[in-house]
C-alpha positions in Angstrom: 12.4 -56.8 -53.9 13.4 -57.2 -57.5 11.4 -54.1 -58.5 13.2 -52.0 -55.8 16.6 -53.3 -57.2 15.5 -52.4 -60.8 14.5 -48.9 -59.7 17.7 -48.5 -57.8 19.8 -49.6 -60.9 17.7 -47.3 -63.1 18.2 -44.4 -60.8 22.0 -44.9 -60.6 22.1 -45.5 -64.4 20.3 -42.2 -65.1 22.5 -40.3 -62.7 25.6 -41.8 -64.4 24.4 -40.9 -67.9 23.6 -37.3 -66.9 27.0 -36.8 -65.3 28.9 -38.5 -68.1 27.3 -36.2 -70.6 28.7 -33.2 -68.7 32.0 -34.7 -67.7 34.2 -33.3 -70.5 33.0 -29.8 -69.6 33.6 -30.4 -65.9 37.1 -31.7 -66.6 37.9 -28.6 -68.6 36.3 -26.1 -66.3 37.1 -27.5 -62.9 39.9 -30.1 -63.4 37.6 -33.0 -62.5 39.5 -36.3 -62.9 36.7 -38.6 -61.7 33.3 -38.7 -60.1 31.5 -41.5 -58.3 28.2 -42.0 -56.5 27.9 -43.3 -53.0 25.6 -43.3 -50.0 21.8 -43.8 -49.9 21.4 -43.8 -53.7 23.8 -46.8 -54.1 22.0 -48.7 -51.3 18.5 -47.8 -52.5 17.6 -46.1 -49.3 17.1 -42.6 -50.6 13.9 -40.6 -49.9 12.4 -37.6 -51.6 14.5 -35.4 -49.3 17.8 -37.3 -49.9 20.7 -35.5 -51.5 23.1 -37.2 -54.0 26.5 -38.0 -52.5 29.3 -37.6 -55.1 32.9 -38.4 -54.6 35.2 -36.2 -56.7 38.9 -36.5 -57.5 40.7 -33.6 -59.2 43.6 -33.6 -61.6 47.0 -33.1 -59.9 47.7 -29.4 -59.8 44.1 -28.3 -60.6 43.9 -24.8 -59.2 40.4 -25.2 -57.6 39.3 -22.6 -55.1 36.6 -22.9 -52.5 34.4 -20.8 -54.8 35.2 -23.1 -57.6 34.3 -26.2 -55.5 30.9 -24.6 -54.5 30.3 -23.7 -58.2 30.9 -27.3 -59.2 28.6 -28.6 -56.5 25.9 -26.1 -57.6 26.3 -27.0 -61.3 26.0 -30.7 -60.5 22.9 -30.0 -58.3 21.3 -28.0 -61.2 22.2 -30.8 -63.7 20.7 -33.6 -61.5 17.8 -31.5 -60.2 18.6 -32.5 -56.6 20.9 -31.2 -53.9 24.4 -32.7 -54.3 26.8 -33.3 -51.4 30.3 -33.2 -53.0 33.1 -34.9 -51.2 36.7 -34.6 -52.3 38.5 -37.9 -52.2 41.7 -36.5 -50.7 39.7 -35.2 -47.7 38.2 -38.6 -46.7 38.9 -39.6 -43.1 40.4 -43.2 -42.9 37.4 -44.9 -41.2 34.6 -43.5 -43.3 36.8 -43.2 -46.4 37.3 -47.0 -46.5 33.5 -47.6 -46.5 32.9 -44.9 -49.2 35.7 -46.3 -51.5 34.2 -49.8 -51.2 30.7 -48.7 -52.2 31.4 -45.9 -54.7 29.9 -46.4 -58.2 32.2 -44.8 -60.7 30.6 -42.4 -63.3 
């Protein structure tokens, strides 16, 4: 059990480091205010087929289009070498949003 927890923490730590290294560029290019990891990666239940769930918050007034959102998602997928499911904080539904906000690990 401890080994699984260590692997989980290592996985989250590696993801956070990779994203943090790119964060200044993502802020400038897309207006990213914050990113956080949630879902199966946080709970240690990911499989080889699991994506990486990321919660994103944008700066107020950041003029991001749908094409920009998809480009950001693709850039993060390329960076992390895994499919990323990007969820915008402002679009969270109350029921699921509460759970996500409780478990999210900030980058």
